[in-house]
C-alpha positions as CSV (number, residue, x, y, z in Angstrom):
1,M,-29.4,8.0,-19.6
2,S,-28.7,6.5,-16.2
3,K,-27.2,8.3,-13.1
4,K,-25.7,6.7,-10.0
5,K,-27.7,7.6,-6.9
6,Y,-26.2,5.4,-4.2
7,D,-23.4,3.1,-3.4
8,V,-24.6,-0.3,-2.0
9,C,-22.4,-1.5,0.9
10,V,-22.5,-4.4,3.4
11,K,-20.8,-4.5,6.8
12,T,-18.1,-7.0,6.8
13,G,-16.8,-6.5,10.3
14,E,-15.5,-3.9,12.8
15,Y,-12.1,-2.4,13.8
16,Q,-10.7,0.0,16.4
17,D,-9.5,3.4,15.1
18,A,-6.4,5.2,16.5
19,Q,-8.6,6.7,19.3
20,G,-10.0,3.3,20.3
21,N,-13.5,3.9,18.8
22,T,-15.2,0.9,17.2
23,K,-15.9,1.5,13.5
24,G,-17.6,-0.5,10.9
25,R,-15.8,-2.0,8.0
26,Y,-17.8,-1.9,4.8
27,L,-17.5,-3.4,1.3
28,N,-19.0,-1.7,-1.7
29,V,-21.0,-4.4,-3.6
30,G,-22.9,-2.4,-6.1
31,A,-24.9,0.7,-6.9
32,V,-28.5,2.0,-7.2
33,I,-28.9,3.9,-10.5
34,Q,-31.7,6.1,-11.8
35,T,-32.8,5.2,-15.3
36,D,-35.4,6.5,-17.7
37,N,-37.7,3.7,-16.4
38,G,-37.1,4.1,-12.7
39,H,-34.4,2.9,-10.3
40,A,-32.3,-0.2,-10.8
41,L,-29.9,-2.2,-8.6
42,L,-26.5,-3.2,-10.0
43,L,-24.7,-5.9,-7.9
44,D,-21.1,-7.0,-8.3
45,R,-21.1,-10.5,-9.8
46,T,-18.4,-11.6,-7.4
47,F,-20.2,-10.6,-4.3
48,N,-21.2,-13.7,-2.2
49,P,-23.4,-12.9,0.8
50,A,-22.7,-16.3,2.2
51,G,-19.2,-15.1,3.2
52,L,-20.5,-12.3,5.4
53,P,-20.4,-12.6,9.2
54,N,-23.7,-13.8,10.6
55,P,-23.6,-13.6,14.4
56,D,-27.4,-13.6,14.8
57,N,-28.0,-16.5,12.4
58,R,-30.3,-14.3,10.2
59,S,-31.4,-15.5,6.8
60,N,-31.1,-12.0,5.2
61,V,-28.3,-9.5,4.5
62,L,-28.6,-5.8,5.4
63,C,-27.3,-3.5,2.6
64,S,-26.6,0.2,3.4
65,L,-27.0,3.0,0.9
66,F,-24.5,5.8,0.8
67,E,-24.5,8.8,-1.5
68,P,-21.6,8.5,-3.8
69,K,-18.6,10.7,-3.1
70,P,-16.6,12.4,-5.9
71,R,-13.7,10.4,-7.2
72,G,-10.6,10.7,-5.0
73,E,-12.6,11.3,-1.7
74,S,-12.6,8.7,1.1
75,P,-15.7,6.5,1.6
76,P,-18.0,7.3,4.6
77,Q,-16.2,4.8,6.8
78,Q,-12.9,3.5,5.7
79,S,-11.2,0.5,7.2
80,P,-7.5,0.7,8.1
81,T,-5.0,-0.2,5.4
82,N,-3.8,-3.3,7.3
83,S,-7.3,-4.8,7.4
84,G,-6.6,-6.2,10.9
85,L,-3.8,-8.4,9.7
86,D,-1.2,-7.2,12.2
87,D,-0.7,-10.4,14.1
88,D,2.8,-11.9,14.2
89,I,3.5,-14.8,11.8
90,P,4.7,-17.8,13.8
91,L,8.1,-19.0,12.7
């Protein structure tokens, strides 16, 4: 039997909260699970690391591990619902 140990997340950007603090925007891309034979990493098939921001021209991707929250609870750092798309659309 397997048990989920961690959510695997990558930082996709930053945003400003209502108080003006800079926060990280994260995307859940998988999970680390405990199996009878040890730990295993499950990645979302649609996750493409080539689409992540790369300001330092690094050849690797940093994945963060967060303990899973019970269903219905907010993730550790949640992006705003508008995802930064609050610019006016030109007419």
